[in-house]
C-alpha positions in Angstrom: 13.9 279.9 11.7 17.6 280.3 12.3 20.3 280.3 9.9 23.5 278.5 9.8 26.2 279.7 8.7 28.8 277.0 6.8 32.3 277.2 7.7 35.1 276.7 5.0 36.6 273.3 6.0 40.1 273.4 7.4 43.2 272.5 5.7 45.4 273.0 8.4 46.7 269.3 8.7 47.4 269.3 5.1 48.9 272.7 5.2 51.2 271.7 7.8 52.6 268.8 5.9 53.3 270.5 3.4 55.6 273.1 5.6 57.2 269.7 7.1 57.8 268.1 3.6 59.2 271.3 1.9 61.5 271.5 5.7 62.7 267.6 5.1 64.1 268.9 1.1 66.3 272.1 2.5 67.6 270.2 4.9 68.3 267.3 2.9 70.0 269.8 0.0 71.7 271.7 3.3 73.4 268.0 4.4 73.9 267.4 0.6 76.1 270.7 -0.1 78.1 270.3 3.1 78.3 266.7 2.9 80.5 266.8 -0.3 83.9 268.8 0.8 83.7 266.6 4.4 83.3 263.4 2.2 86.4 264.5 0.1 88.6 265.5 3.0 87.6 261.6 4.6 89.1 260.2 1.4 91.7 262.6 1.2 92.9 261.5 4.6 92.2 258.0 4.4 94.2 257.5 1.0 96.9 260.1 1.9 97.1 257.7 5.9 97.7 253.9 3.6 99.9 256.0 1.0 102.4 257.7 3.2 104.7 258.7 0.3 102.7 261.4 -1.8 103.7 265.1 -0.4 99.7 265.5 -1.2 96.6 264.1 -1.2 92.9 265.3 -2.9 90.4 263.2 -3.8 86.8 264.3 -5.5 83.4 261.7 -4.8 80.8 261.8 -7.3 78.3 264.3 -8.5 75.6 265.4 -6.5 73.4 263.9 -4.1 76.9 262.0 -2.6 74.7 261.1 0.3 71.6 260.0 -0.8 73.5 257.4 -3.3 76.0 256.9 -0.7 73.0 256.2 1.7 70.5 254.5 -0.4 72.3 252.5 -2.9 75.7 252.0 -1.3 77.3 253.0 -4.9 78.9 256.6 -5.8 79.1 257.7 -9.3 82.6 258.7 -8.9 85.6 259.2 -7.2 89.2 260.4 -8.5 91.7 261.1 -6.1 95.5 262.5 -7.1 98.1 261.7 -5.8 101.5 264.6 -5.7 104.8 264.5 -5.5 105.3 260.9 -5.0 108.6 258.8 -4.2 109.7 256.1 -2.6 109.2 253.8 -5.6 111.8 253.3 -8.7 111.2 256.4 -10.3 109.5 259.2 -8.8 106.3 260.2 -10.0 105.1 264.4 -10.1 101.6 263.1 -10.3 98.7 260.0 -10.3 95.6 260.2 -10.9 92.5 257.4 -10.0 89.7 258.1 -11.5 87.4 255.1 -10.9 83.9 255.3 -12.0 80.8 253.4 -10.3 82.1 252.2 -7.2 80.5 250.6 -4.5 81.4 251.8 -0.8 80.5 249.9 2.7 77.6 251.8 3.9 78.8 250.8 7.3 82.6 252.5 7.3 81.3 255.7 5.7 79.4 256.0 8.6 82.5 255.4 11.0 84.4 258.2 9.2 86.9 254.9 7.6 84.9 254.5 3.7 85.8 250.5 2.4 85.4 250.5 -1.4 84.0 247.1 -1.7 84.2 246.9 -6.1 84.8 249.0 -8.8 83.4 249.5 -12.4 86.1 250.5 -14.6 88.9 252.9 -14.5 91.9 254.4 -15.2 95.2 255.4 -13.7 97.3 258.4 -15.1 100.6 258.8 -13.4 103.0 261.6 -14.3 107.3 261.4 -14.4 108.8 264.2 -14.8 111.4 263.3 -17.1 113.8 265.8 -15.2 113.7 263.7 -11.6 115.2 260.2 -13.7 117.9 262.6 -14.6 119.0 265.6 -16.7 120.2 263.5 -18.7 117.0 262.0 -19.5 114.9 265.6 -19.4 117.1 267.1 -22.8 118.0 263.8 -24.9 114.4 262.3 -24.7 112.9 261.9 -28.0 110.4 259.0 -27.3 109.2 256.6 -25.1 107.2 253.0 -24.8 106.8 250.7 -23.0 108.4 247.1 -22.3 106.6 245.0 -20.2 106.5 247.5 -17.6 110.4 249.1 -18.1 110.1 252.2 -19.7 112.4 253.2 -22.8 113.3 256.6 -23.9 114.9 257.2 -26.6 118.2 258.5 -26.0 119.0 257.0 -23.2 121.0 253.3 -23.3 118.5 251.1 -21.2 115.5 250.7 -19.8 113.6 252.2 -15.6 111.8 250.3 -14.1 107.8 251.6 -13.1 107.0 248.3 -11.0 104.4 250.3 -8.3 101.6 249.9 -6.7 100.2 252.6 -7.3 100.2 251.0 -11.0 98.2 247.6 -10.7 97.4 247.5 -14.1 100.4 247.5 -17.4 100.7 251.0 -18.6 100.9 252.7 -22.2 103.5 256.1 -22.5 103.3 259.1 -24.0 106.0 261.5 -24.4 104.3 265.2 -23.6 107.4 267.6 -23.5 109.8 266.8 -20.6 107.1 264.2 -19.1 106.3 260.6 -19.7 102.0 259.9 -19.0 101.6 256.5 -18.4 97.9 255.4 -18.6 96.1 252.0 -17.8 92.6 250.7 -17.2 91.2 249.0 -13.9 88.3 247.3 -13.4 89.5 246.7 -9.2 89.9 248.6 -6.4 93.3 249.7 -6.9 95.2 247.5 -4.3 96.1 251.2 -2.7 93.1 252.2 -1.4 92.8 248.7 0.0 93.4 248.2 3.8 96.3 247.0 4.8 
């Protein structure tokens, strides 16, 4: 009688599949980590092209995972764009920050390198004015500030200053913080400076 030896069933295909899945996960994680600064730079460059009045533009697009949300949902949870030293307005702004949430982005535009924001859930615009940029007198005598429509009233000065700007599409509230005025307002639409001309 011949004895038969049974060999264990080979699990090579399963092992190979596990390795392939693991490799895909690692590649996706690497792509996400690399993509975050790249997407930030693309958005900053795009906004800078539309807002030549700003000395510098910085952007931060969402949290991990940016690419998966963008490709699958056409959304990112948050976009923050900061413009520094904005001139060419009725009053110069030291800084303007757009902080928007639940941002919908056209998928095709992302792959073309020109992301197009189609909607936002909500957001805040914060604009900072250095009173010394208005006048040395304003920086010294300002005791309080408030808004009257789109005009900034500075306590201690005889006239109001218009803060009309395409960067402030909403009626802001004002507060005095040392020698700076902080204007804030909320939005529920895409900021006009983010839209293609």
